[in-house]
Structure formats: structure tokens, C-alpha cells
N, C-alpha and C positions, 0 to 999 in steps of 0.2 A: 553266865551262871547266875547272876543276880536276877536277870529277867525270868528265868526258869523258877527261881524260888518265889519271886513275886506272883507268878502265875499259879503255882501250887498253893500258895497261901490264899489268894483270892478264890481259887476253886474250892478249897476247903471251907472257907467262910460261906461261900454261896451254897454248898452242899449242906452245911449245917443249918442254914436258914431255911432251906427247902425241906428239910426233915422236921424242924421244930416249930415253924411258924404254922399255925392252924390255916386250913384253907376255908374259904367261904362255902357255905352249904349251897348246892345247886337247888334252885326253886323248880318244883315240878308244875308245870302248866301245859295247857293244850288248847288249841283253838284260838279264836279271836279274843284279845284282851279288851277290856272295857276302855272307853275313851276317858282321858283323864277329867276328873271333876273340877270344881271351882279352882281357878289358878289366879294368882295375883303377882304383880311385879313391883318391887320397891327399889328405889335408888339406894346404892351402898351395899354394905356398910362403909367401904372405902372408896377413894377416888377411882373412877373407871370401872365400877362394878354396878350390877343390878342383881337383886336376889329374887328368885322365883320361889313361890310356895304353892302347893296344891294339895287336894284331897287325894288319898291313895286310891288307886284303881284295883280292880279284881283281875285275876288271872294274868298277871304281869310278871315278867322277869327282868325287864329293863325299861328305862325311860330315855328318850332322846329329846333334845331341844332343837328347834330351828328358829333363827332370828335374823333380822335385817333392818334396813333403814326405812323400808315402807311396808305397808299392810299387804298381806297376801292370803290366799286360801289353800295353797298346796306347798309341800316341802320346797319344791323347785322355785317357788316365788320369792324365797328368802335368800339373802346373800350368803348367810353363814348357817351351818347346821350340821345335823347328823351327830351331834356331840352326845356321846353316851354319858348320861349323868347320874345313873344310879340303878339299884335294883328294886325289888318289890317293896322294900321298906323305906325307900327314899321319898320324902315329901317336900324337899327344898334343895335348891342349888344356887350358888353365886356365879354368875357369868362375869369372867375377868377380862381385863385388857380391852375395855371398850373406851370410846372416845368420850371424855368427860363433857358433860353438857350436851350430848347428842341423844336424840330420841330413837329408841329401838322398839321393834315389835316382835313379840315372842309367842311361840306355840309349842305345846308338848305333843309327842307321839308315844304310844305304849307298844311294847313287843312282848311276845310270848314265844319261847322256843327259838329265838334268834331271828326268825324270818316272818312269823305271823305278826302282823301289825294291826292296830285298831283300824276300823273302817274310815275314820277321819281324825284330823287333829283336834286338840283341845280348842276351846274358845281362844281368841287372841287377846293378849294384853300388851300394854305399852308402858314404858318408863323412860325417863331421861336419866342417863347414867350420871352418878354422883361425880 
């Protein structure tokens, strides 16, 4: 009986949050998004992190980051990636759980409508994780 009460309580809290927490507004875009502009990579702020910063792109509803231990030109060249890191108003992201003192290479990709992506990746930047 206690398990049932716990389930009902958790369900009620979930339902209340679903009703009263505002939803993010969907961004209307169509076609190819622009390639991310100037991008920079800075170690930190904490150990095992690198912070990426870029100029906002147009016709975008999502940014992804790809990164790895060596330079590349296509998403598949990088060890890690496909991280969905933000919406059309996002212009920075801190990558976590990196090896401290290890050099990483980063590129951004923009998306519009979930599957339409920019023709190419951003320019590549590199940083050594703090």
C-alpha cells in the first residue's frame, strides 16, 4: 500500500509540474541554417572543462558540438559529438568531463527543423582542458 501511495504522490507532483512549468517556445525556421560564425574555445572555468563561445547564426533552432583528440573536417572525424547544446539564443557552452591537460579540437554545427543542417561545420578551434 505504501508503494501505491508513493506512486500516486510522485504522479501528482509530475502532473503539477507539467501543468505549471512553462514550455520553451518553438522556433520557426525553414531551409538551411547559416554556418556558425566566429567560435572560440577557452580552458575552464573548472578542471576538465572547455568553454565554447560563438556568434549567433540565423535560421537556427539547435546547435550541436563535435570534438575529439585530433583535427578533423567532418563530424565522423571526431571521437565525440552530436551533443545538442542549445537553441537559437545559445552562444556559449561548457563541455564537461574532459581530461585535464588534454588538447581537444571542437566544431559546431547548426540545425533547423531537426534535420536540416548547415552545409558545413564551423571553423575548428582547439583548447587544452583546464
